[in-house]
Steps between C-alpha positions, in 0.01 A plus 500: 500500500149593578192291425384710205854491348507117541157482326639706217783261441279187498304676233812604313647148495174376370494728195864605475505374133263786422745774590784634300796398702772552243547869575725577791342673802663833556587630850409853626663623822231636735595863593838428348755250632491629862547191715884531511762696663515875410152505331148622599164466343421742206860633516720581210743246630223225490431593140872471403535171677182357333672592174840353608350156589316476156120552606268562211362795699527707821146592649465825678231736625422872438301758681438876431585759765316811575749702308477267192816301569464133403674280753606143501358349819260225590296613801257799498687664779861531627510488879142583504537811286277452195687517174214634289419795736862625572788644299787298394731706713323359806492152370870481401610561861439143576762269339448148379632212718829502308552872541382613160270786451145414397549528117292709259384330193725738287802369702389135484447499123828682444670215682326246294614643174828308461342182637309226308240379757148588428325751720180367646342819616216490746263794516383512855145590562465877606267676734294660214429431133653830401819432696525139339444632150775759550734220633428285202529793251827626647648149523428411136653832386812443703547154371468622158732793558768268634458270184403200707163412358614172351639383841223621713191278596210641715304328780242639741228399747306789367260436212494871433879514471509192271234628261675852495823342425358312210340826359836678532730234375289219326820310383639470856495179709237547762365260762242546770587366851185457706384178368135576422514524141476168310727456183215598265440830698879566515515461139201724426660771727813512288711319738802278364497265795377413860723562800330320778575373859578118512172456707282648214675275238456199747128562488506542111758270362321490152582865468858419408405318176214743446731791515744326260220428247403874511866608452539626852782423736476382851706632795462349845597685824664513760641136503793428732484132586740310277243206453224743401736678255578173343140397468396836350777454235348158427157654486633712184454855648711747313633706802557445868529796722718412805720623791728212414614572155844335518338161601215553248737563221674165559174326498387663187806392295 
């Protein structure tokens, strides 16, 4: 556990009565449940496995290719080939670690239809505002066309993407990731929660209660140490995003 995290928990223990601890912390599988045999990050298999083990949500990332295909992948490039400036036919030549083809968002959402886990959809920052706006617009339209609005929550490091998402779907759950909006700003921007790195919340432990007082949710990422997971649960966060969802689910019961 890092020094800043330790400092957080000293503070939390001192004011733990101020937090609402009766609500169960929910677990989100980071890039799906991939840390198991036969799976891979951001694969359809990882989505299905996250659902199978009972995660609240399965987080995944989307980019827009040059030919307007939305693909589910974390990095900006695949084997040094930039996703945003190449066609999908080029990108799909490189399989995921479990042998699956890099999925399109259309394929991913279609696979999600019979499941129950929520879709925690991260809009990745794009190389230009126009490209990013197009990604947001097409993503929202596709989620709506698939009838998955009620199960989809949006996150992004991009302020532009978050604000555009709020304009397009003001009733959707949207959270900013970068950590430089305080709870009041997040509320004013139309966010329904904050989704910040553990180090950010360690510096601002008071934001947990402040968010709850404002009606905002708090998600902390990416927490893999079991002791840290346990402490964040005790701190009263609403969600924990982790690469260890099986273990986290046991702690959150």
